[in-house]
C-alpha positions as CSV (number, residue, x, y, z in Angstrom):
1,X,-49.3,-28.7,8.7
2,X,-49.0,-31.5,11.3
3,X,-50.4,-29.2,14.0
4,X,-53.4,-28.3,11.9
5,X,-54.1,-32.0,11.3
6,X,-53.5,-32.7,15.0
7,X,-50.8,-35.2,14.3
8,X,-48.7,-35.6,17.5
9,X,-45.0,-34.9,17.4
10,X,-42.2,-34.0,19.8
11,X,-39.8,-32.1,17.6
12,X,-39.1,-30.9,14.1
13,X,-35.9,-31.7,12.1
14,X,-34.8,-29.9,8.9
15,X,-32.0,-29.9,6.4
16,X,-29.9,-26.9,5.5
17,X,-32.3,-25.7,2.8
18,X,-34.8,-24.9,5.6
19,X,-32.3,-24.5,8.3
20,X,-30.7,-21.4,6.7
21,X,-34.1,-19.6,6.8
22,X,-34.0,-17.5,10.0
23,X,-37.7,-16.5,9.6
24,X,-38.7,-20.2,9.7
25,X,-36.5,-21.0,12.7
26,X,-37.9,-18.0,14.6
27,X,-41.5,-18.9,13.7
28,X,-41.0,-22.5,15.0
29,X,-39.2,-21.3,18.1
30,X,-41.9,-18.7,18.7
31,X,-44.5,-21.5,18.9
32,X,-42.4,-23.3,21.5
33,X,-41.6,-26.2,19.2
34,X,-38.3,-28.0,19.8
35,X,-36.3,-28.2,16.6
36,X,-33.0,-29.3,15.2
37,X,-31.7,-27.8,11.9
38,X,-28.7,-28.2,9.7
39,X,-27.2,-24.9,8.6
40,X,-24.6,-24.3,5.9
41,X,-21.0,-24.1,7.3
42,X,-20.7,-20.5,6.0
43,X,-23.9,-19.1,7.6
44,X,-23.1,-16.2,9.9
45,X,-24.8,-16.4,13.3
46,X,-24.9,-14.1,16.3
47,X,-24.2,-15.4,19.8
48,X,-26.2,-12.4,21.2
49,X,-28.7,-10.2,19.3
50,X,-26.8,-7.4,17.5
51,X,-27.5,-3.7,17.4
52,X,-29.6,-2.9,14.3
53,X,-30.5,0.5,12.9
54,X,-30.1,2.9,10.0
55,X,-26.4,3.7,9.7
56,X,-25.1,7.3,9.7
57,X,-24.2,8.9,6.4
58,X,-20.5,8.4,5.5
59,X,-18.3,11.3,4.6
60,X,-21.2,13.6,3.7
61,X,-21.4,12.0,0.2
62,X,-24.2,10.2,-1.5
63,X,-27.7,9.6,-0.3
64,X,-28.7,9.2,3.3
65,X,-29.0,5.5,4.3
66,X,-32.7,4.5,4.8
67,X,-32.5,0.7,5.4
68,X,-31.8,-0.9,8.7
69,X,-28.7,-3.1,9.0
70,X,-26.5,-4.6,11.6
71,X,-24.4,-1.8,13.1
72,X,-21.8,-4.0,14.9
73,X,-18.9,-5.7,13.3
74,X,-18.9,-9.5,13.5
75,X,-16.3,-11.1,15.8
76,X,-14.3,-14.2,14.7
77,X,-15.4,-17.4,16.2
């Protein structure tokens, strides 16, 4: 909104209601805007981009998976 109105700014700050939204953070970062965001203390983050894909079928039972998900196990931090 500020960009459309040509209001000058140096950075964007947001509380955890917005900070938890990875789509929003990625959109802001993709525009080269510096930002700082609060995030909830229980939000899981990745230090490097995880491997994502459709998992293999387990034990030959049930339907084949069709949705992508993180294929790596999280590591404790």
